[in-house]
N, C-alpha and C positions, 0 to 999 in steps of 0.2 A: 504494500500500500504506500505509494509515494505521495509527495506533497501535492502533486497535480492529479493523482488518481483518486485520492480520498474523497468519498462522499458518504456521510452517514445515511443519507437518503438521496434518491435521485432528485428530489425537490431542492436540496441544498445546492447541488451543482447547477441546476437549471436557474435557480434564483440568481446566483452570482454570475453566471456566464451569459445571461440574456436569452436563453432558449425559451421556447414556448412552454408555458407551465399551466397546469390545470388548477389555477387559483380560484378560490371561492370569491364572492363579491366582497366579503369582509377582508380577505387577504389582499385583494387588489386595491382596496381603499387605503390600507396602510402602506403598501408599496408605492402608491402614486401621490402621497401627500405632497403638496406643493412646497410647503415651508414648515420645517420643524419648529416646535414651540420652544421659546427661550425663557419662559416665565418660571422662575424658581418656585413660586408658591404652588403652581399647578403640578410641578414635578413632586414637590413635597407631599401633596395630597396622595399621589399615586404611591410614593415611597412608604407612607404611613400605613397603607393597607396591604402592602406586599408581604408575603409569607416566605417566599424563597427567591432570593436575589442572586443573580449571576453577574459577576463583574469580570469583564474581559480587558486585560491590560497589555500595553505595548511599550515600546522604547521611550515614548514621550513621558511616561511616568518617571522612569529612571533618569532621564536627561536632566530633570530638575534637581537631582542629587549630584549633578556634575559628571554623570557617567557618559563616556564617549559612545555615540550611537553608530559610528562607522557607516553613516548613510550620506548620500549626496556628495557635493563637491569636496567636502573635507573628510570623506570616508576612507582615508588611506592610513595604513601602518607602513612606515618607511615608503617604499616605492610601489607597494601593492594595495589594491582595493581589498577590503576585507573579504569580499565574495570570492576572490582568487585564493585566499588562504583557508577559508572554511569549507573545504571539500575533501573527500577521501583521497582524491587524486593528488592534491597538494601534499597531504600527509604522507602518502606513499613515496612521492618524489623527494620530499625534504622534511622529514619529521622534526629536525632541529629547528628550522625556520618557523614551522607551525607551532611548536612548543614555545618558542620565544614569544610569539604573538599572544598565545593564551596565558603564558606566565605574566606578561605585561598586564593583561586584562584582569587576571586574578589579583595581582598586587594593587592595581588601581582600585578594585572593588573593596579590598580590605581597608582602604582609607576613606570610603564613602559611607554615608549614613542614610537611613530612610528619611524621606522628606514628608511634609504634612499630608500629601496624598496617600502615601503608604500607611501612615499612622491613622488617618481617618478611616481607611478601609478596615484595618485591624481592629480599631476600637468599635466600629460599627458591627463587625462580626461578633465580637465579644458581647456587646450590649444586646444585640438581637437574639443571640443564642439563649440568653437568660429569659427571653420572652417566648421561647418556643419557635422562633423564626430562624431562618438559616441564610448564610451568605457563603458562596463559593467563589474563589478567585481563580480564573483561568488565564494564565499569563504566558506570553510569548518570550518574556525576559528570562535570562539565564543568570542573573546577578544575585538572586536570593534576598533582595531587599524586602520583599513582602514577608518572607520568613523571619527576617531580623526585626521587622516591625511588629511581629506577633501574630500574623495570619496563620490560622491552623488548617483550614480547609482550602488547600492550595493544589492546583493542577498545573505543573510546569511542562507545557507541551513540547518545548524545545530543549529540555534538560537543564543542567546546572554547570556553571564554571567550577563549582567546588565538589564535583563528582568525577571520578575517572572510570574508564572501562578498559579492561585488559584485552588486547588484540588477540591473545592466545586462548585464555580460559573464559573470557567474556564476563568475568566478575566485575560488578559495579560497586564502588566504594566511595563514601564521603572522604574528602581530602582537603583539609584546611592548612596544610603545611606552607610555611613561607620562609624560604623558597620551597617549591615542591620537590626539588632535588638540588644537590650541591652544585652541579654543573650549570644550573640556570641562575644562580645567585648573581645579581647585578646585571643580568642580561635582559633583553627585550625592549630596550629604549626605542621609542617610535620614530625618532628623528630620521629624516630622509637619508642623511649622509652616513648613518651607522651601517657597518658591514655585518653580515651574518656571522654568528658565533661559530657555526659549523661544528656543533657538539657531536661527538661520536655517538651513534645510536645506542651503544651499550651504556652510555652515561646519562641517557635521558630517563625520565620516570619509569620505573619498573614495577611489576606486580609483586606484591608481598605475600600472596597466597603460597602456602607450603609447596615447594617443588615446581613452581611456575616460572617466575622471573621474566614473564612476557613484557613486551613494550606496552606501556599505558598510553591512552589517548583521552582527550577531554570527553566526558559523557554529555555531549551536546549533539543536536541534530544538524548535520552539515548539509549544504546545498546538494541536492541529488539523492539524499538519503530518505529513508522512510521514517515516519513518526511512529511512536509506540502505540500499537493498536489497542492495548489495554487502557492507556490513558485516554485515547480518543473515544473509546466506548464509555468511559466515565463522563467525558465531556458531553457526549450525546445525551446521556441520561439526565445530567444536570440541566441541559438546555430544554429538554422535553418537559421538565416539571417547573421551571422558573416562571414566575409571574411578573418579573421586572428584570430587565437586563441593562447593565451599564457598559459602555465601551469607552475606555479611558486611555488616552495617549497613544492611540494606534492609528496608523495611516490607512487601514482597511484595504491594503493591497497585497499583503502576504497571505498566501493560501496554505492550508485550508482555513486558517483563523478568520480570514476576511469573509468567509461564508457564515460564520457562527451567528452573528447578530442579525443579518438579513433573514436567516432561517427562523429565528425567534420572532422577528417582526412580521414575517409572512403568516404566522398563525395568530396575529392580532395582539401579541404581548407588547406592552410599551417598552421601547428601547430609548435610552438617553445616551447621547454621545458627549463626552467631555474632551475637548481637544483644542489645540492652538488655532486650527483652521478647519474648514470643512474638508470632507473626504469624498471619494467616489460613492460612498454608501450613505452619506448624510441625509439625502432626500428620502431614504427609506425609513427613517427613524422618526419617532414622535417628538423627541426633544433633542436640542443641540445647545451646548453651553461652551462658548468660545473663551479661551484664556488659559493661563497656566493651570494645570490640574491641581497643584498645591494650593491654589487660590479658590478655584470653583468647587472642588470636591468636598472639602471639609464642611461648608454650610449645607451642602446637599445631603450629606449623610449624618448630620448632627441629630441629637435627640429631638424628636417631634413631640409637640404638646399633647398628642393623643396617646403617646406610649406610656405603658406602665413603668414606673421606676422600681427596679428589683435589685 
């Protein structure tokens, strides 16, 4: 199941790709809304009544913590676009270079902290759980800032910078070592003029399972790889039962995540987008709030006057 092959249902693929779909009148209404609502009071009324909230997050949330997004004109590490390094082929050709890139990203993330958007989501989950309501976070981010903010119900569809997978025994392990191995200490600087360290493969991170010693790789989904089918099944279940969906800091162009919120909207469930700008999916949603997520999200998820205080 690849990034472009995945569809939890045929409807998901058709919704996102513009094919003819057998929508009901109600579904067509929500897909054709001319202008999303930006009235926070209206959103808050919907929020106060929701029992199961799904929050889909992307790079825009972490950008406010100072995390490099490696997108657009500035999306280079040294001479290479991130997309050229985040592939199985790049790792096979030059595992030292790829590990330098990910070592740099890991070290950067260890210096970053969750911002008000991460914290607002985690606090909302904790508060609503005491009321018998639920929040699930479905994130495309690999930085673990949601986890560090306190989010419990978290689905990381692209993996984590702080997990490794053995290329031999396939064992997946949490790994917060800094540096991850001695040979990478002081390596990975992103400046264009820096030369590759050319670390011998035997000195790169190795598996510590008894009798293995295989080469480790970051446990993240690279371009051209498949997503974890078990996680995608969980995502589908959550999207089927949610009665409110938030899309936070995502461009809505990376598949299959770009299909998730339109799928929810297609069955008439309110979707609220929080982003710096509109996206290709904005017109499919009931609400849109423009601005930094750390500014717009906390008041949206704050305690509502109709909530019980437990």
